[in-house]
Steps between C-alpha positions, in 0.01 A plus 500: 500500500518783751438854376805721557474827690564824314558856619334764284416869519160621388443866429151609604410866476869588476598310815719190494373198691755224554331160517614143546277273295489165325666530160195347334285784636714785364293562184185525710654753738627707207158490337336594830735797540414619148130467578535694826701775329242526221213524748685758709558712188133473410379604845755782525342648187146458636566616858749781446423668833499186719786377717707198397340268758155552347639448150675178606186382676289554188761323284508205743120485508483505119757222468338289772152544353614400151696205636207369701247563225721340236631236739175312544593141430869591509733507797366829632628428853858503367438825312354659813801381702742660254303824489497507880876447506560784252262726693686421823832592333355830379354579843830421675690728264251785544540479878878553478 
């Protein structure tokens, strides 16, 4: 059975990101957005004087590190791909 395509909006750091994804992947994207928002909040508290790019970079590094470290034996390549995709979306939005 083919997975249907779904349009969703994820809110990351107060910005809406419209995505077209497989319906079966929606819970993972929502969980990823929550994780990113939590990490951004954490690093905003730690680095109060830093610009948002540095904060997002530290959050992305933290998430990637934990995914790779915890992903040994799991499908870490898929996790890295999804993190890269989310990072690309954040970068594209920051450039606008």
